[in-house]
Structure formats: structure tokens, C-alpha cells
N, C-alpha and C positions, 0 to 999 in steps of 0.2 A: 915103460913110460918115463919120460923126462919131466919131472915136476917143475913148475914155474917158481915155486917158493917152498922152502922147508923151514919150519920153526922147530928148533931142536932143544932138548933138555928142559923143557918147561913142565910146570905142574898144571896139567890140563883139568879145568873145571868146565864140563861140557854143556852146562845149562839145563840138564835134566834133573838136577838135584842130587845126583849120585856123587860119592866122595871123589876128591881129586886123585889123580894118578900121574906118575911120571911118564911122559910120552912125547913123541914128535908128532907134528901135524903137517901133512903133505897137502899141497894145493896145486890144482891143475885147472886152467881155464876158469878161474874165479870160483871154483867149488872145492869143498873138502874132498880130497881123494882118499885119505886114510888117516887114522890116528893109531900110532904104534911106534915101531922102530924102523927108521929109514936111514940109509947111508947118505952122508952129506954130498957125495958125488952124484947122487941121483937128481939133484935139483940145480936149476940155473942160479938160484940165489938162496942164501941161508941166513937166517936170523937166529942167534943164540939167545934163548930165553932162560938160561940157567939162573935159578934163584927167583924166578918170576912166575906169576900165574898167567896162563894162556886161557882166555875165556871168550865166549861170544861177545860181539860188540853190543853195547847198550842200545835198546830199542826205546825211544822216547815217544810216548803216545800223546803228548800235549805240548805243541810248540806253535809259534807264529812265524816260522821261517819262510813262508811262501814269498813275501816281498824280497827278503835278503838273498834268497837263493838265485834270484834273477841276475844279481850283480856280484855276489860273493858265493861261489858254489860249494864251499866246504863246510858251511854251517858252523863257523867259528862264533862262539867259543866252545860249543858242544863237542866238536870233534876232538878237541884236546883232552877231553875227559872220557874218551873211549866210546862216544856215541857214534854209531855207524848208520842208524836208520831213524828218521824223524817223521812224525805225523804232523802235518801243517794244515792250516785252514780251520782251526778250532774257533769256538766261541761265536759261531754264527756268521763270520765274515771271512772271505778268502780274496785272493787277488783276482780271481776269475769266477764266473764270467763278469765282464765289464765292457760295456760299449764305450767307444771313444769319448763320447760326450759325458760319460759317467766316471771317468778315471779320477778326477779330482774328488768326487764324492766318496769313492771307495778309499782313496788315500787318506782323506781326513778322518775317516773312522779309525784306521790304523794309528794315525797320529794321536788322536784323542784317547782311545781306549787302551792302546798298547804302548803308548809313550815312545812312538817312533818319530824321529825328527822329519819335518816336511822336506828338508834339504836332501836327506838320504833317500826318501821315497821318490824324490824327483829323478833319482838315478835309475828307476825301473825302466828297462827297455820294453815298452808296451808293444810287443810284436804279436799280440793275440787279442781276441775279444771273447770268443766262446770258451767254455771249459775244455772241450776237446782240443782246441787250438793251443790253449795254455799247456796242456799235458804234452802235446807234440813238440812244443817249443823247448820243453825241459829235457827231452830225451837227448842224450849225448852231451849234456852240459851240466851235469851234476857231479860234485866231488864226493858227496855222501848219498846214501839212498834216501828217497823221500816218497811218502804217500801223501795224498791231498784230499781233504774233505771239500765238498762244494758248499759254500756258505749260503744260508737262508737269506741273509740280508742282500746278497748279490742277486739272488734269484728274484726277490721281490722288486728290486730296483730295475732289473731288466724287463720284467713283465709290466710293472705298474708305474714306472717313472717316478715323478715327484710324489705321487700319491702313496708311495711305499711307506712314508713316515707320517701319514695322515689318517689311514683307515684300514679296516680289514679288507681282505680280498673278496671279489665276487666268485661265484662258482666257475665262470669261464676263465678267470685269472688263475684260479687254483688248478684247473685242467692244464693251462699253459705251463704252470710251474712244474706240474708232474711230468710233463713231456720233457722239460729241461733236465729234471732229475734222472729220468730214464736214459736220456742221451748221455749224461755225464757218467752214469754207472756203466753203460756199454763201453765208454771210452776208457774206463779204468779208475773212476773216482773211488776213494776209500769209504765213501758214505756221505752223510749229510751232517752239518753242524748248525746249531741254532741256539738262540738265547732269548729268555724273557727276564733276565736279571736286571733289576732296577739300577745297578751301577753302570750299565752300558749306555752311555750317552755319546752323541757325536759332537763335533766341534761347535755346533750351534745350540748345544744343550738340549737337543731333541733325542727321544729314545731312538736307538738304532732300529732299522726297519723291521727286523723279525719280532721286536717287542710289540708291534702293532698286529701281529698275526693272531688269529683265533686258534684255539686248541684244535678245532676241526681242520683248519688249514695245515697245521703242523702234523697232525695225525695222518692226513692224506699224503703228505710228502714222505713221512717216515715209512708208511705202508708201501709206497712206491719203491723206496730203497729195498725194503724187505723182499719185494717180488724179484729182485735181481739175485737173491740167494747169496749175497756176499756183502762184506763190509760191516760197518758199525755206525752208531749214531752218537755224536757228541752234543750234549745239550745242557744248558744252565737254566733250570726252572726259576721262577720268580723268587721263591723262598730259599734259594741255594746259599745266600749269604748269611742270613740270620738263623737258619735252622729249618729244615724241610717240614712243611706243613702237610696235613693229611690229604688235602685236595691235590697238591702237587705230587705227593707220593702215589696216590691212586692213578694219576695221569701217567706217571712214569711206567707203572705196571701195565697200563693200557697200551702204551707205545711199544713196550717190549713184547707183549703177547701178540699185538697186531703185526709187528715186523718180523718177529722171531729172530731178532738181531740183538747184540749187546747194546744197551743204552748206558753211555758213560757220562756221569755228571761230576760235579765237584761239591765240596762242602760238607760231606758226612765225615764223622770222626769224633774224636774227643772234643775238638773244637772245629769250627768251620774253616774255610780257606783263609779268611781273616779272623781276627779275634772276636768270636761271637759265642759267649758262654751259653746261650740258649740252645745251641746245637749239641746237646749232650749225647755221649756215646750210647748210653742205655736206650734212648729213644731211637737212635740210628740203627743199632743192632736189632731191635725189635722189628723195625721196618724192613730191614734187609732179610730177616728170617721170614717175614710175611711174603715178601716178593719171591724169595727162593722156594717157599712152599707151593706157590702158584706156578712155578716154572718160568718166572719173569727174570730175564738176565739184566738186572740193574746193578751197575758197578759205580764206584766212586773213586776218583783220583784222591790220593792222600798226600798232602805236602809234609814230607818227613824231614824237611830242612827248615829251620826257623828263619823268619825274616831278619835280615841285617841290613836295613835300608838307611842310607845316609841322606841328609838333607840340610840345607841352610835357608834361612829366611832371605838371604841375599839372592841366591840362585832361584828360589821358589821350588814348589813341590806340588804334586797332585794328591798327596797322601791325605789331605784334609778336605777333600771334596764333600765328604759326608758331614762336615761342620761348616755349612755355607757362610755363616757370619765371619769366620776366620779366613775361609778361602778367598774372600773378597780381597785380602791383602795381596794375593798373587794374581788375581784376575783383573783388578782395577788399577793397581800401581804398576807403572811401566819401568821403573828403575828403583835403585836402592834409596835414593833421596825421598822419593814419593812414599815408599814403604815406611821409612823412618818417621816421616810426617804423620802418617796414619797411626803408627804405634805410639806416638806422643800425644795423640788426641784422647783425652779422658773418656769421651763418649764412646769412641771405638773400643777402647780398652774395656769399658764396662760391658759392651755388647758381646765381646768375644770371650770374656773371662771364663765362663762355664760352658762354652760351645762344644768342647771336646767331650765333656762328661754327659752332655745332652745332645747327641747328634741327631741329624734328620732321619726319620723313619718313614716318611711319607714319600713314596716314589714320584708322586705327582708334583712334588716341590723340588725335585732334583735328585742327585745321587744319594744313595743310602749306604755308601761305602763306610764301614766303621773306621773312624780315624784312630791313629796311634794313641793309646792311653799313656799318661805321663808316668805311670808306674813302670812302663817299658821303654821310655825314652831317656837317653843318656847324652851327656856332652861327649863328643868324640874327638874333636880337635879344637884347640883354642890357643890364643897367644898370651893373654894376660895371666900372670901367676894365680890370681884369685879364681880364674875360670879353669885353669889347668887342674886345680885341686878337685874340681867337680868331675873330671874325666872318669868315666866308668860308673858314676853314681846315678841312680834314678832321680829324675826331676821330681817325681812324686814324693820321694823320701826327703829331698832337699826342701820341698814346699812345706811338708809337715814340720820340719825343724824350724823353718822361718815363720810359720803361721800364716802363709799366704797361699794363693791358688797356684797350681802347677803352670798355668798359662803365664802368670806374672813372672815366675822364675825363668821360663824359657825366653820371654821377651826382654827382661832386664839383662840377662846374660848376653843375648844377641845384640841388644843396643849398645852394650859396653864395648863392642868391637865392630861397630858399623854393620851389624848383621852377618859378619863373616864367620861367626862360630859355626862349626859343623856339629850337628846332632846325629844320633843314630837310633833307629827303632829296632830293638832286639826283643824277639818274642820267646827266646829260649828260657824256660823255667823248668823246675823239677816237675811241676804239674803238667806242663806241656809234654815233657819227655815221657812221663808215665802214661798219659792219655793217648799219645801218638803211638806208643808201642802196642798198647792193647788194641787199638783200632787197626793197626797195620797187619795184625795177625789174622784178621778176618778174611775169608776167601773172596769176598766181594770188594775188597779194598785194593786199589792199585797204587803202588809206590811210584811217585813221579811228580807231575805238575811243575815241570821246569819253567814253562813259558819261554823257552829258548827263542831268541830273536826279538823278544819284546822287552819293554821296561828298560831300555838301554841307557836311560839317563840315571838309573839308580841301581838296578839289580836284575841281571838277565836270568838268574836261576840255573844257568847251564851246569853248575857244579853239583847238582843234586846227587848224582851217582857217586862221585868221589867223596862227597860229604857222608853219604850213607855208609860207604865202605870203611871210612876212617872211624866215624863215631859209633854208629849203631853196631858195626861188626867188631872193629879192632879195640876201640877204647872202652866202649860200654858193654861189649860182650853180649848184646841182646839177640843177635842173629848169627847163625853159622854162615861162613863165607859161601858155601855151596848154595844154600837156600837164598841168600841175598842176591847172588848172581842170577839164579833162576827167576827171582821176582822181577828183575830188571831186564831180562832177555827173553826167555822162553814164554813167560806168562803174558807180557804185553804183545809179543808177536802172535801168540795164539788168539788173544782177545781181538786183535785187529784183523785176523784172517791172513796173516803173512806166513804161509805154510812152509816156506823154505828158509826161514830166518830164526835166529834166537837160540840155536843149538849147534855144537860142533860135532856133527855126525856126517858120515860119508854121504855125498850128494847135496848137502846143504851149502848155501852161499858161504863163502869164506870171509865173513865179517867177524873181525877179531879185535880184542883189546889185550894188550900185554902190560902187566903192572906188577909192582913190588907190593905185596900185601902188608909189609911192615912200614912202608913209606907213603902209600897212597893217601891223598887228602885233597881238600878243595883248593889249597894253595893260595894264590894272591890275585887281587884285582888291580887293574890299572886303567886309567882313562886314556884312550887312544883316539886319534883323529884319522881313521882309515876308511871312512865311508864316503860315498859320493859327495861332491861339493865340500870336502873337508870336514864333514860332520863327525862329531865325536860320540863315543859310547864307552861303557864299562866293559872291559874284556877280562875274562878270568883264565888263569892257567893253573893246572893242578900240580901236585907233587906226586912222584912215584909212578906216573904213567909213561911207559917206555914206547909203546906203539899203538896206533889205530890203523887197522887194515880194512879196506873196503873192497869186497869182491876180489880178494887176493892181492890187492895193490896197497902197499903202505902209503898212507897219506900224511901221517904224523909219526916222526921218530924223534925221541929225546926232547919232546915238547915243542917241536917246530914243524910247520908244514914242509913236506918234501917237495923241493923244487922239481918241476917237470913231471909230477906224478900223473898229470892229465885229469881226466874226468871219469874215474872208475865207478861213480855212483850210478844207481839205476832208479828209474821210475818204478816203484813197486806198487803192485795192484793186489787187492785182496783176492784170494783164490776162490774160484767158483765152487760152491758147496754142492 
């Protein structure tokens, strides 16, 4: 046999958790042909991996790449970090199904919830309406592998029209939705995604459609997915942000037992997805043990990379939506001059002074997203010397020194430079590190939550894998490299039902990342204007990643996309059980 590609002299970590070994990897027709010793002359192309690790490509179970992949097929920035397979369509909304007259409605949900610019979303080539049509349109046009959930919000909009944001569904409407789910699963959907999370609002400040669904409606759709004997369910319960309550926990167990599929949520751990101290790990662990005892497959994504989110009062931010009095600054003022005028108004200052410390907790009044606390907000970039002295210091600490509120410190610093001072929200603390480590070691916790393709105005999270390998493995020594690789390859592939991905074994898909274990890290971020209509985004590039290979074809070498690599990505479907 003449192999298409031979990777020589590497340290193979195959994704099973077994120790590394020196070996070559031979690839033929997009599959692993063998792992061992092969002559270089036996292959059309040879990559020398000496001194580097050869591992399965990262499988990212939580992204929002479905819009982006229609006009940018390689999933940048994730592919630079060794990601070869992504799951898109999370959080209850997907790019399909979408009737022609509903495209703007679907796009504005992505814009509001996932911080995607309307200009870039306008670049979507809407050559599909139904979910099967969407999947068919992706075949042969993917640079990385992708699986897609069908979004509950889309299903409700298709069946109920404008009523999807107004009421629960009737029995006949639920039957129509079940038929759509059945059709999608037959076409190759990865499962269903849904949300009841109070942080999910559309551009008109309405709850996204799935939040209006009764539990009976969601249960019926989840059960329908289960009848296909394949896939998984991605769901955000109402209490996922502030700490899972008993009723939501019981409902998750019900969904898991009814569908007999994995139910994947977010928010469990030492702390929740955002900083919510009520979500204690002891309560989470007790709940997961109760679910496991009943045979309910409830899993939670764990954000093992801290937030490092930059913002300025001049550019605006959505981070303070849970502090509505302060969020008015960004919603009502159209330019910097108007914002400065608002901040100089004593009445406005009095109204917002303690809004961060007392955020909104009533979902009927708007978003309940916990805002960044001033103990975790620092000055990141400034021009004036007196402000530069504050770089890297907590605004909460500075406020205590000055005997004023944290909000007053942030505003005074910002006003001194016409609001151009850049702040950063950093959540990494020793308590965060300790709690995250304990939670990450539980078998029901899944390392990930990159949100790749989303939040492009501040932090796309695509570097979660290279961050984990640098800090949790190399610098902090909390994980062995072999087990860390398994956690980000074999485990998510198995959870999602992707039976031929996630390991370097003969017959498996040749999805591979090659990296230097002594150099790998999250690297740098830069703002680039490379999206449709000149729209910009933050793009991240890692350190130490030599190659990303998709189905035997290198798409990234030495940190750059390979010109002319084509579209080696596949539309991956969960295997029939």
C-alpha cells in the first residue's frame, strides 16, 4: 500500500489514556492505516514530528460555528489550536431550519445572545430552509469536521410563527415539532439543543422562543430524539446560571431517563459558567451522584479557562446586562459624547453606584447575567501615567484604598481619558483554580465550553485546549498529558456518539494535532477585519502547535492555513446505537 501521508518520529498519544510511545502514523484515504514503524518511501508525503506529540484532533462539544462555517469553512480560530471536529447549534438556536421570511429573526438571536455582528451574519449564503437542506448544503464545503444540533428556537419559529415568543405550544403544534425533530435526526442531526436560561434574550429584549416552551413540550421533543437511538441533548435549564435548583435537577434526570441519551448542560462545578458562588461544588457533586445512581446520563460542561474579557466604556459591552441601571449607558447613548454626559449626571451616578453589587435576579425584568465584580476587574490599557499605575490592579482594591465605590473608580478613570481606557475582567484566582480542578476530575464533568464562533467582539474562547495543555498540564502539573488529551478527544467523541473520532487507532478518521508539549499555549489575540462586509473579530493564535490534520489532510502548518488544502472536513453524524 502506498500511504497518502506518513507522520514520522513523533510521540504518539493515542487518546485512549495509555502512555505515549515513539511511533510513526500512516494514513490512507483519510483513515489511520497503522501506528508503528514505516519506511518514508512508503508514503506520498512525509511530516517529521520529531520532538513533538502526535495526538487525536480536539473534539469541541460546544460551539456556535454554524453561521461562520457557511462563509469561512475552517473554523478559525479553533483549527489553529488543534480542533478538528466541532459541535455547533448549541444553546437552543441553530442556523436551520429557517424559512426565508424568518432569516432576520434567526440572525438577530445570534447577534444578541452570541455577540455576532449583523454585518458578518449578512454574509450567510441562505441556500437552505429545512434542516436536511442545511446539512446537504454543508457536504463538500467544510474545512473541519462539524456536527449540528437542531435548535428548539428554530423549530418553534417554523411551527408557531410569531407566537413562538408569546406562549406555550398546543398539542398539535408539539406533534408538528416532533415530526421536524424526527426528520432532522433521520437526516443526520446530532440531537436537539434548547434553553430556558434567563440570560437568553433576543434583540427586542424578549425571551428567545424555547424559553416559552413548557417542560412537557421539551420532554416530548427530547423523547423523540431518543427514539432515533443516536445523538445527545444540549440544554440550559433556568437555574443553570446561579446554581441548579432541585426542580431543574429532577427535570434533567427525567429527560435523561426518557430519552436514554446524554443530557449536556452548563453551570455545574466549583462555580457556575459565570461567577455565581451559590453553585457550590458539594451540592453539584451530590446531585450528579443522585443522577448517576438512577442511571441518568446528566453531564455538565466545565469552563476550565478563566475569563479574560476586555472592554471599554467607549466601545460598549454586554457584560453588564445583569446590572440594567448601568447597562443603560450602552443601550441609550449612541456615541462617546452622550455617554460622557450621562456619566457626568449626578442622578445617573447615584443610580448606578451599587448596581453591580446588586444585580437583577428577576428574569421577568430582563437578563440575570451576573456582571463582572470589581474585585476581578483591572485596568488593562491606559495612556495617562496616573492610570498606567493602576494596570493589573483590582478596581475593588483601589476603591477600598480611596474609600469610594468600585463603580466610581471605574468611571473616574474612564472619564479621565474620554472613556478610552481599556479594562479587563479576569476570573483566575487560587480559589477558582482549586475549585475547577476538583470539579474537572468528576466523570460527569466535560472539559470545554469554548463557545467557538461566538462572542467575537471580546473573547471567542477557541484557545481552551491550548490553555489547558499549557497551564493545567505543563505549568501547574495537575493533569498528566495522556489523560488531558483523552479528556478533550476520546471522551467528547464518545459522549456525542462520534464512533470513529477521538483516537489514533487503525480504521479511525485521521484527525490529528501535532504540537510541542514544552511550547504549547494559548498564544496571542489580535483584532482582525476578515469577515463579510469588513466586519472585525478577535482571532487567537496558539504557541507550539505545528499541524492540524483533518481526515488525513493538513489544513494548518506552522500556525497558518495551508493554501489549497481544499475542503477535507466531513459532516459527522452520531452513530446508530
